[in-house]
C-alpha positions in Angstrom: -0.5 -1.2 23.2 -1.0 0.6 20.1 0.6 4.4 19.6 -0.3 6.0 16.1 1.3 8.6 14.6 -0.7 10.7 12.2 -0.5 14.3 10.2 -0.7 15.8 6.8 2.4 15.0 4.0 5.6 15.7 5.1 5.3 16.8 8.5 7.3 14.5 9.9 5.4 11.7 11.5 7.8 8.8 9.7 10.8 10.0 11.5 9.1 10.6 14.7 7.7 7.4 14.7 11.1 5.8 14.4 12.6 8.2 17.1 10.0 6.9 19.3 10.6 3.3 18.2 14.4 3.5 19.1 14.1 4.9 22.3 11.6 2.4 23.0 13.6 -0.4 22.4 16.2 0.9 24.2 14.6 1.2 27.5 14.1 -2.5 27.5 10.1 -2.5 25.8 9.3 -5.1 23.2 8.2 -2.6 20.5 6.8 -3.3 16.7 7.3 -0.6 14.2 4.7 -0.8 11.5 3.0 1.9 8.5 0.4 2.2 6.6 -0.2 1.5 3.5 1.8 -1.6 2.7 3.9 -3.7 4.9 2.1 -7.1 4.1 2.3 -8.8 0.4 -1.6 -8.0 0.3 -1.0 -4.2 1.6 1.9 -3.6 -0.8 0.1 -4.2 -3.7 -2.9 -1.8 -2.6 0.1 0.7 -2.0 1.0 0.3 -5.6 -2.6 0.7 -6.9 -3.4 3.8 -4.7 -0.3 5.9 -4.2 2.0 4.8 -7.1 -0.9 4.5 -10.0 -1.2 7.8 -12.0 -4.9 6.4 -12.6 -7.7 8.4 -12.0 -9.4 6.8 -8.7 -12.8 7.6 -7.3 -12.7 8.5 -3.2 -14.8 5.6 -2.2 -12.5 3.4 -4.2 -9.7 4.8 -2.1 -11.5 4.4 1.4 -12.1 0.4 0.6 -8.7 -0.4 -0.5 -7.1 1.3 2.4 -9.8 -0.2 4.4 -8.9 -3.4 2.9 -5.0 -2.9 3.6 -5.9 -2.2 6.5 -7.8 -5.3 7.4 -5.2 -7.3 6.1 -2.4 -5.5 8.5 -4.4 -5.8 11.7 -4.9 -9.5 11.1 -1.1 -10.3 10.1 0.8 -7.6 12.0 -1.2 -5.8 14.6 -3.1 -7.9 16.5 -0.5 -10.4 16.9 1.9 -8.4 18.2 -0.6 -6.6 20.5 -1.4 -10.3 21.9 2.0 -10.9 22.8 2.6 -8.1 24.7 4.3 -5.8 22.6 3.8 -2.0 21.8 3.0 -1.5 18.2 3.9 1.8 16.5 2.1 2.8 13.5 3.1 5.5 10.5 -0.8 6.3 9.9 -3.7 4.4 10.6 -7.6 4.5 10.8 -7.3 8.3 11.5 -5.6 8.7 8.2 -8.3 7.5 5.9 -11.0 9.4 8.4 -9.6 12.8 7.6 -8.0 12.4 3.9 -11.2 10.7 2.5 -13.7 11.4 4.9 -12.6 14.9 5.6 -10.3 16.2 3.0 -12.0 14.4 0.0 -15.5 14.8 1.7 -16.8 11.2 1.8 -17.9 11.9 5.3 -16.0 11.5 8.5 -18.5 8.9 10.0 -19.1 7.2 6.9 -15.6 6.7 6.6 -15.1 5.4 10.2 -18.2 2.9 9.9 -16.4 1.1 6.9 -13.3 0.7 8.7 -14.9 -0.6 12.0 -14.7 -3.8 10.1 -11.1 -3.7 9.1 -9.8 -2.4 12.4 -11.7 -5.3 14.7 -11.6 -3.1 17.7 -8.1 -2.1 17.9 -8.4 2.0 18.3 -4.9 3.2 19.4 -3.8 4.0 23.2 -2.2 7.0 22.2 -2.6 8.9 19.1 0.1 11.6 18.4 -0.3 14.3 15.7 2.5 16.1 14.5 1.0 19.5 13.8 3.0 20.8 11.1 2.1 24.6 9.1 1.4 22.8 5.3 3.9 25.7 3.9 6.6 23.9 6.0 5.8 20.2 5.1 5.6 21.0 1.5 8.9 22.8 1.6 10.8 19.7 3.3 8.7 17.5 0.6 10.3 19.8 -2.7 12.7 17.3 -3.4 10.9 14.2 -3.1 9.0 12.1 -6.0 5.6 12.8 -4.6 2.9 10.1 -4.7 -0.6 10.7 -6.5 -2.2 12.2 -2.8 0.7 14.1 -2.4 0.3 15.8 -5.7 -2.9 17.3 -4.7 -0.9 20.5 -3.8 -1.1 23.0 -0.5 -5.0 23.7 -0.5 -5.5 20.0 0.1 -3.1 19.8 2.6 -4.4 22.7 4.3 -7.5 20.9 4.7 -5.9 17.6 6.0 -4.5 20.0 8.7 -8.1 21.3 9.6 -9.3 17.0 9.5 -6.8 15.9 12.0 -7.8 19.1 14.4 -11.2 17.7 14.0 -10.6 14.4 15.3 -10.3 15.3 18.9 -14.2 16.6 18.5 -14.8 13.2 16.5 -13.2 11.0 19.0 -14.0 12.9 22.3 -12.8 9.8 24.8 -9.7 9.1 23.0 -6.0 10.2 23.6 -4.4 12.9 21.4 -1.5 14.1 21.9 -0.7 17.5 19.3 2.7 18.4 18.9 4.4 21.2 17.0 6.0 19.9 13.8 8.3 22.8 13.4 10.2 22.0 16.7 13.0 20.1 16.1 12.9 16.2 15.9 14.9 15.6 19.2 12.1 18.6 21.1 9.3 16.5 19.7 10.5 13.2 20.3 11.5 14.0 24.4 7.7 15.5 23.9 6.4 12.9 22.8 8.2 10.3 24.9 7.1 12.2 28.1 3.6 12.0 27.1 3.8 8.4 26.8 5.8 7.5 30.3 3.5 9.5 31.4 -0.3 8.0 29.8 0.9 4.9 29.2 2.0 3.7 32.4 5.0 2.8 31.3 
C-alpha cells in the first residue's frame, strides 16, 4: 500500500507523516517512511541541484529533474517495499510535481503528469492525505527556517499551490483523497488521518 502526504510548504505534512508512520509501526504493521526529493544517492544530488542551489532554473528543467528523482525513488525504495508487502508512506510524491510545476508554474498539469507516468511505473497512491493549511499560517511556521529556492517564492506562490492541491480531486476523480485542516493540532490531525486509513485501507 502507498500512502502519500501532500500540501504547501510549511503545511505540517512532514510532521504528520512521521506521526502516522510511528502509529502504524506501533500497531504492528511493516511500514517504510520516505520523502521526495532525496533519499537515494541520485535523489540527494538532484535535491541539491533543485532546492539548495541559488541558480535560476527553467520550469521544465524542474519537471524533468523531479521526475528523474522519482524514477530512482520508485526503483530503489517504493517498488521493492510494496513487493515485500510493506506500507509505504511518502512525504511528497507525484502530486507535488503536478501542482508545483504543472499548476503554479503553469507548465500544465496534464503535461507534467504525462512525463511522470514513466517515472512512477504505475505506482499511484492508494490514499493521498492533503494537509490543507492556510498559506498565512504555513508562512509563519517557516519564519525561522532557512528557505530553499522554491520556498523563497513567497505568499502569492503558496496561495497558487493551495488552489492547485484542491484541484487534484477534479484532475484525479477516481483517486482516494483526504483533505485535513492543517490548522488543527498535531494529535487531532493524526487521529483523523489514522481513522481514515483504517476505514479505507482495510487494515
